[in-house]
C-alpha positions in Angstrom: 180.2 152.1 112.3 180.4 150.0 109.3 181.1 147.1 111.4 178.4 147.7 113.9 176.0 148.2 111.0 176.9 144.9 109.5 176.9 143.1 112.8 173.5 144.4 113.5 172.2 143.2 110.1 173.8 139.7 110.7 172.2 139.5 114.2 168.8 140.5 113.0 169.1 137.7 110.3 170.0 135.3 112.8 167.2 136.1 115.3 164.7 136.0 112.3 166.0 132.6 111.3 165.5 131.2 114.9 162.0 132.7 115.0 161.0 131.2 111.7 162.3 127.7 112.7 160.6 128.0 116.1 157.3 129.0 114.4 157.9 125.9 112.0 158.2 123.7 115.1 155.0 125.1 116.6 152.9 124.8 113.6 154.0 121.1 112.8 153.1 120.2 116.4 149.7 121.8 115.8 149.5 119.8 112.6 150.3 116.6 114.3 147.6 117.3 116.8 145.0 118.2 114.3 145.5 115.2 112.2 144.6 112.8 115.0 141.3 111.0 114.9 140.3 112.4 111.4 137.5 110.4 109.7 139.0 108.4 106.6 137.7 107.9 103.3 138.2 105.1 100.7 139.0 106.1 97.2 138.3 103.8 94.3 139.7 104.3 90.9 138.5 102.4 87.8 142.1 101.8 86.1 140.5 99.7 83.3 138.3 102.7 82.3 141.2 105.0 82.6 143.4 102.7 80.2 140.5 102.3 77.8 140.2 105.9 77.4 143.8 106.6 77.1 144.1 103.9 74.4 141.1 105.5 72.6 142.6 109.0 72.7 145.9 107.7 71.3 144.2 105.9 68.5 142.2 108.8 67.6 145.3 110.9 67.2 146.4 108.4 64.6 143.3 108.1 62.4 141.0 110.4 60.5 138.0 112.3 61.7 135.4 109.7 60.8 137.2 106.8 62.2 137.7 109.2 65.4 134.0 109.4 65.9 133.5 105.7 65.4 136.2 104.8 68.2 134.4 107.4 70.7 131.1 105.9 70.0 132.5 102.4 70.5 134.2 103.4 73.9 131.1 104.9 75.2 129.1 102.0 74.4 131.5 99.7 76.1 131.7 101.9 79.2 127.8 101.8 79.3 127.8 98.1 79.0 130.4 97.9 82.0 128.3 100.0 84.3 125.1 98.0 83.6 126.5 94.4 83.9 130.2 93.8 84.0 130.7 89.9 83.7 134.4 90.3 84.2 136.4 89.0 87.2 138.1 91.8 89.1 141.7 92.6 90.0 141.8 94.8 93.1 145.0 96.9 93.6 146.6 98.1 96.7 149.5 100.4 97.0 151.6 99.9 100.0 154.7 102.2 100.6 156.0 101.1 104.1 157.8 103.3 106.5 160.1 102.1 109.3 157.3 101.9 112.0 154.9 100.5 109.4 152.3 103.2 110.4 150.6 102.5 107.0 149.1 99.4 108.3 146.1 101.3 109.5 145.3 102.2 105.7 146.1 98.7 104.7 143.6 97.2 107.3 140.9 99.4 105.8 141.6 98.6 102.2 141.7 94.8 102.9 138.6 95.0 104.7 136.8 96.7 102.0 138.0 94.2 99.4 136.8 91.3 101.6 133.4 92.8 101.9 132.9 92.2 97.9 135.6 90.0 96.5 135.1 86.3 95.5 137.7 83.5 94.9 137.2 84.5 91.2 138.8 87.8 91.8 142.4 88.6 92.7 144.3 91.1 94.8 147.5 92.7 93.6 149.6 94.6 96.3 152.4 97.0 94.8 154.7 96.8 97.6 157.6 98.8 98.5 159.4 98.6 101.8 163.0 98.2 103.2 161.7 96.9 106.4 161.3 98.1 109.9 159.8 97.0 113.3 159.1 93.5 113.8 155.5 93.9 115.3 154.4 96.5 112.7 155.4 94.4 109.8 154.1 91.3 111.4 150.8 93.0 111.6 151.1 94.1 107.8 151.7 90.5 106.9 148.7 89.3 109.0 146.5 91.7 107.0 147.6 90.2 103.6 146.9 86.6 105.3 143.5 87.8 105.7 143.1 87.8 101.9 144.5 84.2 101.7 142.2 83.1 104.4 139.2 84.1 102.2 140.6 81.8 99.4 141.2 84.9 97.2 144.2 84.8 95.0 146.9 87.3 96.1 149.8 88.6 94.0 152.5 90.9 95.2 154.6 93.2 92.9 157.9 94.5 93.9 159.1 97.5 91.5 161.9 98.7 93.8 162.3 97.0 97.1 160.9 94.5 99.4 163.4 93.7 101.9 163.3 92.4 105.6 159.9 93.1 106.9 158.9 94.0 103.4 159.7 90.5 102.2 157.8 89.2 105.4 154.8 90.7 103.7 155.6 89.6 99.9 156.1 85.9 101.0 152.4 85.7 102.1 151.4 86.0 98.5 150.6 83.1 96.1 153.0 84.8 93.6 155.7 87.4 93.7 156.4 89.5 90.7 159.5 91.7 90.7 161.2 94.1 88.3 164.7 92.8 87.4 166.6 95.3 89.5 164.3 95.5 92.6 165.8 94.6 95.8 164.5 91.5 97.6 165.5 89.5 100.6 167.4 90.8 103.7 165.8 88.0 105.7 167.4 88.9 109.2 167.2 90.8 112.3 169.1 93.7 113.3 169.1 95.9 116.5 171.5 98.6 117.7 171.8 101.2 120.3 174.6 103.7 121.6 175.8 103.6 125.2 176.7 106.7 126.9 177.8 105.2 130.3 181.6 106.1 129.8 180.7 109.7 128.9 178.4 109.9 131.9 181.3 108.7 134.2 183.8 111.0 132.7 181.5 114.0 133.8 180.7 112.4 137.2 177.2 112.0 136.4 175.5 109.0 138.1 172.6 107.0 136.4 170.4 104.7 138.1 167.8 102.2 136.9 165.6 100.0 138.9 163.7 97.0 137.5 161.7 94.1 138.6 162.4 90.9 136.7 165.8 89.7 135.9 165.7 90.6 132.1 163.3 93.5 132.2 166.3 95.4 130.9 169.3 93.6 129.0 171.0 96.5 127.3 170.6 100.2 128.3 171.7 103.5 126.7 173.1 105.1 130.0 173.7 102.1 132.4 176.8 100.0 132.2 176.1 96.9 130.2 177.7 93.4 130.9 178.2 90.2 129.0 175.2 88.4 130.5 173.0 91.2 129.2 174.6 91.0 125.8 174.1 87.5 125.5 170.5 87.7 126.5 169.9 90.4 124.0 171.5 88.2 121.3 169.2 85.2 122.5 166.2 87.6 121.9 167.3 88.5 118.4 168.0 84.9 117.4 164.6 83.8 118.6 163.0 86.5 116.4 165.0 85.4 113.4 164.1 81.7 114.0 160.4 82.7 113.8 161.1 85.1 110.9 162.7 82.1 108.9 159.9 79.6 109.9 157.3 82.1 108.6 159.1 82.6 105.4 159.4 78.5 105.0 155.8 78.2 105.7 154.7 80.4 102.8 157.5 79.4 100.3 158.3 75.6 101.4 160.6 75.1 98.3 162.9 77.7 99.5 166.4 76.4 100.8 165.8 78.3 103.8 169.2 78.5 105.5 170.7 79.8 102.1 168.5 82.6 101.8 168.0 83.8 105.5 171.6 85.0 106.1 170.5 88.7 106.0 171.8 89.2 102.4 169.7 90.9 99.8 169.7 90.3 96.0 168.5 91.9 92.9 165.3 90.2 91.7 167.0 88.6 88.8 169.3 86.8 91.4 166.5 86.3 93.8 164.3 84.4 91.2 167.2 81.9 90.9 166.9 81.4 94.7 163.2 81.0 94.6 162.6 84.2 96.5 160.7 85.7 93.3 158.3 83.8 91.0 158.5 86.0 87.8 160.4 89.2 86.7 157.8 91.7 85.6 156.9 95.1 86.5 153.5 96.0 88.0 152.7 98.1 85.0 153.0 95.2 82.6 150.9 93.0 85.0 148.2 95.7 85.1 148.1 96.2 81.3 147.8 92.4 80.7 145.0 92.2 83.3 143.1 95.1 81.9 142.5 93.2 78.7 140.3 90.6 80.3 139.6 91.9 83.8 138.1 94.9 85.6 141.0 96.6 87.5 140.1 98.7 90.5 142.6 100.6 92.7 141.7 101.3 96.2 143.4 103.9 98.5 142.3 104.7 102.1 143.3 108.2 103.2 142.7 110.0 106.5 141.0 113.3 106.3 143.0 116.1 107.9 141.3 118.7 109.9 141.6 122.4 109.3 144.2 122.9 111.9 146.4 120.3 110.5 146.2 121.6 107.1 147.0 125.2 108.2 149.7 124.0 110.4 151.5 122.0 107.6 151.1 124.9 105.3 152.4 127.4 107.7 155.3 125.2 108.6 156.3 124.7 105.1 156.0 128.5 104.5 158.2 129.3 107.4 160.9 126.8 106.5 160.8 128.2 103.0 161.4 131.6 104.3 164.2 130.4 106.6 165.8 128.6 103.6 165.7 131.7 101.4 167.2 133.8 104.3 170.1 131.4 104.5 170.7 131.4 100.9 171.3 135.0 100.7 174.7 136.4 100.9 175.9 137.2 104.3 177.8 140.6 104.9 180.6 138.6 106.4 181.3 136.8 103.0 
């Protein structure tokens, strides 16, 4: 009886876990559908004002009561003057943290468009970039968005605090100047493609696979068909063509590079990349912002898509279901 009781308890936990995971999948699906087509919103933050306020508060902690009042009064006067007529040039800041498919390009497009509507050649754009690269067409479009800034003759600086590799460097090289933290990863100017092939496994289980195409090279390598040397060679030719275009793009924007030396697919720490000419200056984005805020107005832009009620509820419900399943798994099993 004890065995049956323990087995029944274990079975109940297993069924509960499967149901929780099933609910999570359904809710995540609903969340994905609910997030499509949401209207976006552009948020603008005055980083200069934030830095001034922080500086004033810290100074106030180190002085007496009378001096504290004077500092606060001075801060309010400066803030009022800025609102009425701020003669300083502006530094517009964009944060780009890219994924493999470069889906963040939609927000980047909106941010760049907003900046171009008001910026002048006396202003500057700083892109805090973080990406290890991804699909060619996605990052090609991202680089084109940054090229729009250059085409309007607005100075463009890219700051790399962590990584700008492959497609990430394709974006970075568009800038007039590249800053990087000493241990940031830079480079990886190359192209890679890989895929498994299950043809032998299908043959082993007597499973036939058919594929019909029109066009000699419509498919060069496949997941399930039998690949041949001709297809492999054509596939390598296509990769080489993309790599050649990548090299030409980097050379166009940074003509002083020894291009064959830096396009081997290797990556370097920024301290090494500076010696190779891939980076112009070793500096974190934080240092650059603080320096700029002394003489310029620094404005950060972030475009975000508003998620509908269905998306928000679906995400929250999925997180709850997954958390519950995790707690169930964490409990001690009767079989232990």
